[in-house]
N, C-alpha and C positions, 0 to 999 in steps of 0.2 A: 705723057700725053693723057693718060687716064685720069690723072689727078686734076689737070685743067678741065677735063670734060665734067668731072664731078663737081668741081668749084663752080664752073659756069652754070651747071644744072641747079645747084644750090642757091646761087644768087638769083637765077632767073625765076627759081620758084618764089623767092621772097619778093621779086617785083611782080610776078604773075598774080599773086594773091593779096595784092595791096588794094585798099578801098578808100584811103584817105584823100582829101583834097590836096592839090599841089600845083606848082607851075610846070610849065613846058620842060620836058627832060633834055639836058645836054650832057655830054661825056664828061665835061668838066665837073659837073655836079655829082655824077655817079662815081667818077674816080675819086673825088674828095670824100666822098662818103665811105668808100672802100679802102682808102690809103691806110687808115690806122689798122686795118685788120691783117695786112700783109705779114707782119712778124708772127701772128698766130697762125696763119695759114701756111707759112713756110716752116713752121717748126721752131722758131726763134723764141716764142712766148708759150708758156703752158696753158694760158687762158687768154681769151680776148680782153683787151683793155676797155676801160669805160668809153674811150673815144671811139673805139671800134663798134662797140654796142650802140652808141649813139648814131653812128653812121649807118648801121644796118636798120635801125629804126626810122632814120631819115629817108632811107629808100621807099619806105612805105608811103612817105608823103610826096615823093617826086613823081609817082607815075599812076595817076588816078584813072587814065583813059587807055584803052587798048593801044592806040598809037604811042603813047608815052611808054607803055610797057614794052613795046617792040623796040623803041629807041634805046631804052635802058639795056635790053637784053643784048643789042648790038654792041653797046659800050662795054658791058661786061665781058663779052667774048673777046674784044679788042684787048681789054686790059688784062685778062686772064693769060693771054698769050704770052704776054712779057714776063710771066712768072711760071716757068716750067717745073719748079720745085714746090708747087702747093701740094699740101698732103691731103689725101682723101678723107681720112678721119676728121681732121680739123675742119674741113669744108663742110662735111655733113653735120658736124656737132655745132657749127656756129649759131644757127638760128636758136637752138635750144639753150645754149650757154648765154645767149643775149636775151633770152626771154622773148623772142619773136616766135608767135605761134602761127604755123602755116596750116591751112585747112587740108 
């Protein structure tokens, strides 16, 4: 459970600090962006794939408004609940490994 909470917080932080323009957020978009990261987050891959990092960067474009960020956060919470084996260290290192800077 701790891993899920940490993972959700990392992704929420990514979404929270985005400022780029984008369209309205829906869970399909968020899930598609994060799906390539599952092997890294669950320990199957030693580093995030290029597709994973592209998805993380895509999240920056998905949630330009507060309402979009809230919607994305709910999507992330729902998605993370399906993966109880998400590793804390992988989740916290994901932004840095993908070159996404959070203020």
